[in-house]
C-alpha positions as CSV (number, residue, x, y, z in Angstrom):
1,M,-29.3,-1.6,11.3
2,W,-28.8,-0.7,7.7
3,T,-28.1,2.9,6.6
4,F,-28.3,4.3,3.1
5,S,-26.1,7.0,1.5
6,A,-25.4,8.6,-1.8
7,S,-26.0,6.8,-5.2
8,R,-22.5,5.6,-5.7
9,Q,-22.5,4.0,-2.2
10,E,-24.1,0.9,-0.9
11,P,-26.0,0.2,2.3
12,Q,-23.5,-0.4,5.1
13,P,-23.6,-2.2,8.4
14,A,-21.8,-0.1,11.0
15,D,-19.4,-2.7,12.5
16,P,-15.6,-2.7,13.1
17,S,-15.0,-5.8,10.9
18,S,-16.5,-4.0,7.8
19,T,-14.4,-0.9,8.6
20,F,-11.2,-2.9,8.9
21,R,-11.8,-4.8,5.6
22,N,-12.8,-1.7,3.7
23,L,-9.7,0.1,5.0
24,C,-7.6,-2.8,3.6
25,R,-9.2,-2.2,0.2
26,S,-8.7,1.6,0.2
27,S,-4.9,2.2,-0.3
28,P,-5.0,2.9,-4.1
29,W,-7.3,5.9,-3.5
30,K,-5.8,7.3,-0.3
31,W,-2.3,8.4,-1.5
32,Q,-0.1,8.9,-4.5
33,S,3.3,9.2,-3.0
34,L,4.7,7.7,0.2
35,R,8.0,8.1,2.1
36,F,8.7,5.4,4.6
37,E,11.0,2.9,6.3
38,Y,10.6,-0.8,6.0
39,L,12.0,-3.9,7.8
40,D,11.4,-7.6,7.3
41,L,11.0,-9.3,10.7
42,P,13.0,-10.7,12.4
43,G,15.5,-8.0,11.6
44,S,17.8,-5.3,13.1
45,E,18.1,-1.6,12.8
46,E,20.9,-2.1,10.2
47,S,18.5,-3.9,7.9
48,V,16.0,-1.0,7.7
49,V,15.5,0.4,4.2
50,R,14.3,3.9,3.5
51,A,11.9,4.2,0.6
52,W,10.3,6.9,-1.7
53,L,7.4,5.6,-3.7
54,R,5.4,7.5,-6.3
55,R,2.5,5.8,-8.0
56,P,2.4,4.2,-10.5
57,G,5.6,2.2,-10.3
58,A,8.3,4.7,-9.2
59,L,10.5,3.5,-6.3
60,R,13.8,4.6,-4.7
61,L,15.4,2.7,-1.8
62,E,18.4,3.5,0.3
63,D,20.0,1.9,3.3
64,R,20.3,3.6,6.7
65,N,23.6,5.2,5.6
66,G,22.1,6.8,2.4
67,R,23.6,4.2,0.0
68,L,21.3,3.6,-3.0
69,L,19.9,0.1,-3.1
70,Q,17.4,0.4,-6.0
71,S,16.0,3.1,-8.2
72,T,13.4,2.9,-11.0
73,T,15.1,3.5,-14.4
74,G,12.2,3.3,-16.9
75,I,9.5,5.6,-15.6
76,N,9.5,7.7,-18.8
77,D,9.9,4.8,-21.3
78,S,7.5,4.4,-24.2
79,R,4.6,2.0,-23.6
80,D,4.0,1.3,-27.3
81,G,5.1,-2.3,-26.9
82,L,2.6,-2.9,-24.1
83,Y,-0.3,-1.5,-26.1
84,V,0.7,-3.4,-29.3
85,S,0.4,-6.6,-27.3
86,A,-3.4,-6.0,-27.5
87,T,-4.2,-7.8,-24.2
88,R,-7.1,-6.6,-22.2
89,K,-4.9,-6.0,-19.2
90,S,-2.7,-3.5,-21.1
91,W,-5.7,-1.1,-21.4
92,L,-6.7,-1.1,-17.8
93,L,-6.6,2.4,-16.1
94,P,-4.6,3.1,-12.9
95,A,-6.7,2.7,-9.8
96,N,-6.8,6.4,-9.0
97,L,-8.5,7.1,-12.4
98,V,-11.5,4.8,-11.7
99,T,-14.2,5.1,-9.1
100,P,-14.8,2.4,-6.5
101,V,-17.9,1.9,-4.4
102,Y,-17.4,3.7,-1.0
103,D,-19.0,3.2,2.3
104,D,-20.4,5.9,4.5
105,A,-17.0,6.6,6.0
106,G,-15.4,7.1,2.6
107,L,-13.6,3.7,2.6
108,V,-13.7,1.4,-0.3
109,R,-16.3,-1.4,-0.2
110,R,-15.9,-2.7,-3.8
111,R,-12.8,-2.3,-5.9
112,P,-13.3,-1.9,-9.7
113,E,-11.2,-3.6,-12.3
114,A,-8.0,-1.5,-12.7
115,A,-4.2,-1.7,-13.1
116,Y,-3.2,-2.6,-9.6
117,G,0.3,-3.4,-8.4
118,E,3.1,-1.9,-6.4
119,P,6.8,-2.0,-6.9
120,C,8.6,-4.9,-5.2
121,F,11.8,-5.1,-3.2
122,G,13.2,-8.3,-1.9
123,N,9.9,-10.2,-1.8
124,G,6.2,-9.8,-2.4
125,R,5.4,-8.9,1.1
126,F,6.8,-5.4,0.5
127,A,4.2,-4.7,-2.2
128,A,1.4,-6.5,-0.4
129,A,1.9,-4.2,2.7
130,L,1.5,-1.1,0.5
131,D,-1.9,-2.4,-0.7
132,P,-3.1,-5.1,1.7
133,V,-6.3,-6.1,-0.2
134,E,-5.3,-9.7,0.2
135,L,-6.6,-9.4,3.8
136,A,-10.2,-8.5,2.6
137,G,-10.7,-9.3,-1.1
138,N,-12.0,-6.9,-3.7
139,A,-15.6,-7.0,-2.3
140,P,-17.5,-8.3,0.7
141,V,-18.5,-11.9,0.7
142,P,-22.2,-13.0,0.9
143,M,-23.4,-12.8,4.5
144,E,-24.6,-16.4,4.5
145,F,-21.0,-17.6,3.9
146,P,-18.9,-15.8,6.5
147,S,-16.1,-18.4,6.4
148,A,-15.5,-17.2,2.8
149,N,-13.7,-14.1,4.1
150,A,-9.9,-14.3,3.5
151,V,-9.2,-14.0,7.2
152,E,-11.2,-14.1,10.4
153,L,-10.7,-11.0,12.5
154,G,-10.3,-10.8,16.3
155,T,-11.0,-7.8,18.5
156,I,-10.3,-4.6,16.6
157,K,-8.8,-1.7,18.4
158,E,-7.3,1.7,17.5
159,V,-3.6,2.1,18.4
160,N,-0.7,4.4,17.8
161,H,1.9,3.2,15.4
162,E,5.1,5.3,15.1
163,G,3.0,8.5,15.8
164,R,0.1,7.6,13.5
165,D,-3.4,6.2,14.2
166,A,-3.8,2.5,13.1
167,L,-6.3,-0.3,13.5
168,E,-4.9,-3.5,15.1
169,T,-6.3,-7.0,15.3
170,V,-5.2,-10.6,15.4
171,V,-6.3,-12.6,12.4
172,V,-6.6,-16.3,11.4
173,V,-6.5,-17.2,7.7
174,N,-9.4,-19.1,6.0
175,P,-8.9,-21.5,3.1
176,S,-10.0,-18.6,0.8
177,Y,-6.9,-16.6,1.7
178,R,-4.8,-15.9,-1.4
179,P,-1.6,-13.9,-0.7
180,Q,-0.1,-11.9,-3.4
181,D,3.2,-13.8,-2.9
182,P,2.5,-17.3,-1.4
183,S,6.1,-17.5,-0.2
184,F,5.9,-14.2,1.7
185,P,2.3,-13.7,2.9
186,L,1.1,-11.0,5.2
187,C,-0.6,-13.7,7.3
188,F,1.0,-16.9,8.6
189,P,-0.4,-20.2,9.9
190,G,-2.0,-19.8,13.3
191,R,-2.5,-16.2,14.5
192,T,-1.0,-13.1,13.0
193,M,-1.1,-9.6,14.5
194,I,-2.0,-7.0,11.8
195,R,-1.9,-3.2,11.9
196,I,-3.4,-1.0,9.2
197,D,-2.6,2.7,9.0
198,L,-5.9,4.7,9.2
199,G,-4.7,7.5,6.9
200,T,-3.3,5.5,4.1
201,G,-4.7,1.9,4.3
202,V,-1.1,0.6,4.3
203,C,-0.3,-2.5,6.4
204,V,2.3,-1.1,8.8
205,T,2.9,-4.3,10.8
206,S,2.4,-8.0,10.4
207,E,3.8,-10.4,13.0
208,S,3.3,-14.1,13.4
209,L,2.3,-15.1,16.9
210,D,2.4,-18.9,16.7
211,G,4.5,-21.9,15.7
212,E,7.7,-22.1,13.6
213,T,7.0,-18.7,12.0
214,K,6.6,-16.9,15.3
215,G,8.2,-13.4,15.0
216,K,8.2,-13.3,11.2
217,G,6.5,-10.5,9.3
218,H,7.3,-6.9,8.6
219,W,7.4,-3.4,10.2
220,L,6.9,-0.1,8.4
221,R,7.1,3.5,9.5
222,I,5.4,6.2,7.4
223,L,7.4,9.4,7.3
224,G,5.5,11.4,4.6
225,V,2.4,11.2,2.5
226,D,1.7,12.9,-0.8
227,E,5.0,14.8,-0.8
228,Y,6.2,16.4,-4.1
229,M,8.7,14.0,-5.7
230,L,10.7,14.9,-8.8
231,D,11.5,12.4,-11.6
232,D,15.2,12.8,-10.7
233,L,14.6,10.9,-7.5
234,F,13.8,7.8,-9.4
235,T,16.0,7.8,-12.4
236,A,19.5,6.4,-12.8
237,E,20.9,9.7,-14.1
238,S,19.7,13.2,-13.2
239,M,17.8,15.1,-15.9
240,N,19.0,18.4,-14.3
241,L,15.4,19.5,-13.5
242,T,14.9,22.4,-11.2
243,D,13.2,21.7,-7.9
244,V,10.6,24.5,-7.8
245,R,10.2,24.3,-4.1
246,Q,13.6,25.9,-3.6
247,H,14.3,29.6,-4.1
248,I,16.0,30.3,-7.4
249,V,18.8,33.0,-7.3
250,W,19.0,35.1,-10.4
251,N,22.6,36.2,-11.0
252,A,22.3,39.2,-13.3
253,G,25.3,40.0,-15.5
254,P,26.9,43.5,-15.9
255,V,24.7,46.1,-17.5
256,A,26.2,47.2,-20.9
């Protein structure tokens, strides 16, 4: 049964598969900063990294002991060289400044052309997990060609992942699946268990269930969403900015 909504939206079939795929397209419009822990599977607690990410392109990573692993160093650099290159891509706006086509639930049905991309660490799976559009594509496929979907979805259920609601399913890839990093895809040959966080659209778990890749994937725990993050967090050297969240003590000198 088709339902119709506001002018910027399209008629939507109310089915779990559409909800799951639209959630996979929605990450760029659901958050601007994220604090989380990340682990490539198989791995141990010692391999967990702590991350602070502020769109676009600002990333800080620490190990479990607080040792700095990586920090963005050029977030305030001039972009003159990029614009002088005069390529069409250099003039694309960040995703949060353009409007997608939403479904009735406020999830993204069609993604517009924009400057997509997340910072990487170690491999492309890290960035793909933050914006898992590779699981759904930028828009729905024609209904007469269902096998054109990037992945085929199993039963979709709502689960709890590290204290947050998520959608979980087991997927099988189709020939049209195009991972962001072919060497480190979210989905593996055979079956892959996938979880997508409902609040952010981030892929919080991918785990291969079959074959030689069984047990490979990633795990992610979200600790904070849209928290205030100073530039100092991402730069190599502090700019001595004042964190306005903290009370500032005024030390008055002696009165003449």
